[in-house]
Structure formats: C-alpha cells, structure tokens
N, C-alpha and C positions, 0 to 999 in steps of 0.2 A: 726272209722270215724275221723281220725286225720285231714283230709282235710275239714271237715265240719265246717261251721261258728258257732260261739257260738249261742246257743239257750237255753232259760230257760228249766229246766227239764220238765215242763208241755208241752212244745212245742215238745221236743225231743221224746216223746212217741206217738205223733199223727201219725196215718197212713199217712196222707197227707205229713207231714214233712219227714217221713222216706222214703216214695215212691219218693219224690223229690230228696232226697240225693242219694238214690240208682240209680235213673235215671241219675242223673248228673255223678255219678261214671261210670255207664255203658256206657254213651255217650262218656265220656273221654277215657275209655279203647278201645272202638270200633274205635273212631276217630284216636287214636294213631296207632292202628293196621292197619287201612285202609291207613294211611299216608305212611306206608311201601311200598305200591303199588302205591303211588302218587294219591290216590283217597280221596275225601271228602265224608262225609256220604250221602249228597244229590245225588252225582254222583252214589254212590253205590246203593242207593234206586232206582234211575231211571234205572240203568243198570239191576238190579234184576227184576224190574217190566216189562221191555221190554223182558227180557229172559222168564219170566213167561207167558206173554200175547201174545208173537209172534209179528208179525208186528202190530204196534199200532200207532195211530196218536198222535202227540205232545199234542193236546188238550185233548185227552182222558187220556194220562199220567198225565197231570196237574190236571185234575178232580179227577182221582183215588188217586193220591198222595197228593192232596191238595197244589200243587205248583202253584204260580202265573204264568200265561202264559209267561210274559216277562222273569221271572227267568228260566222257562222251556227251552225257546229258548237258553239261555246262557249255561245251563247244557248240552243240546243235542249238541250244537256247540262244547263244550269242549270234549264230548265223541266222536263225529265224528272226530274232529281234531286229537285225540289220536288213531283213528282207532278202537274204541271199538264198535261203532254202525255205521250203514249205514242209510241214510235218502234219500228216493226216493219219487217221487210223488205217492200219493195213486191212484191206478188204478180206484177205485170207485168214487173218487172226486179229480180231479187234483189240487184243491185249497188247499188240505191237504197234509201233508207229512206223510209217513209211516216210522216208526223208527223200525229197526231190529238190533239184536245183531250180531256182526261180529264174525268170528272165533277167532280173537284175544280177543274180548270182552268176549267170553265164557271162554277162558283160564284165563283171569284176574278175572272173576267172580268166577271161581272155587277156585283160590288162595285167593281172598278176603273173600269168604264164610268160608274157613278154618281159616283165621285170625280172622274173626268175631266170629266164634265158640270158638276159643281159648280165646278171650277176654271175652266172656260170661262165659266160664269155670272159668276164673280167678275171674269174678264178683261173681260167686256162689260157689267158692271153699270151703267156710265154711259149705256148705250144703252137705248132703248125696244125692245120686241119687234119692232116694224116696222123699226127701225134695225138690229137684229141680223140680221134676214132680208136687208136690203139690203146690209149689210156682207159677209155670206157670199156673196151673189150677185156683188158687185163683186170680192171676192177670188178667187172661182172664175174669173171672166173674166180676171183678171190672171194667175193660175196657169196657165190653159189658153187662151192667146190664140188658138190655131189651131183650136179647136173650140168647140162650143156649151156645153161644160161638162157634157154628159151622158155622154160616154164616158171611158175611161181617159186619163190624162195621157200625152201623147206625148213622146218625147224620149230 
C-alpha cells in the first residue's frame, strides 16, 4: 500500500480504513482502464444500467444509481453525443425520455467490461481464486447487512 497516506498502526488494521484504501485503489484502477475507451466511471455505470434495464427513463436511472437528475441529464447527453445511447420520448408518457443502448454502445460496453474485469483482476491479484470468491461474499455481506445478499441493496 505504498500509495496509502500515513496512518497510525492502530488505524491501519481497522476494516473501515482497509476497505477505504482498497476501494480507492479499485476506483483508480477501473477509472484508468475506462479512460482507455474515453469513458468516466459514471458514464460506464449509466451505460451498464441502461443495457441491463432496457429502455428506461432518465429519472428511473437517476433513482436507481443515486445520481442527481441534473447530473444524469449531462451524462445521458454525453453518451448520446458519442452515439452510445439513444433517447426518445417514452411512448407511455411523452414528458419522459426513454434511454436505450445503441449498437455502438453495446460494443463499447463489451470492451469496457473486459477492461474493468482486468482492473479488478489486478486489484485482487494477490488472492487465489477461492480467496477472491470469499472476498466478494464477505464484502457483499458487509454492504448488505440487512439481507442475504441476493436482493437489491436497501437504503
């Protein structure tokens, strides 16, 4: 953890401190990987959510991902400008826009998912495959303490 700021020994062994340092390293690795495709993490998250949810309103995307509506408009504008999503009036409610991944967006998403996977492999390179599975299971329990980890996060 050479990039970690100094912390007293008592702090360095706290799960909260270690999780924070691991998260910061993971974010940095993934952000660098996505930058190779010209995407920021928020853009990738929105593109992934649209691909998973099918045509979806901007408002629903914002609620699902916890992104402020003003920020969501900017992200969707960027993705649309780059040809990665289409935005059309929602047939059920013309006041809303339905956002859908374009063919180009699916291609970019496949590449960025591979890049993200490689970044996560680098993050967990010191672990065996079994330890990686255990880490994911343990982190899932920490992130979702009120449920069994199978459903959406509450909160």
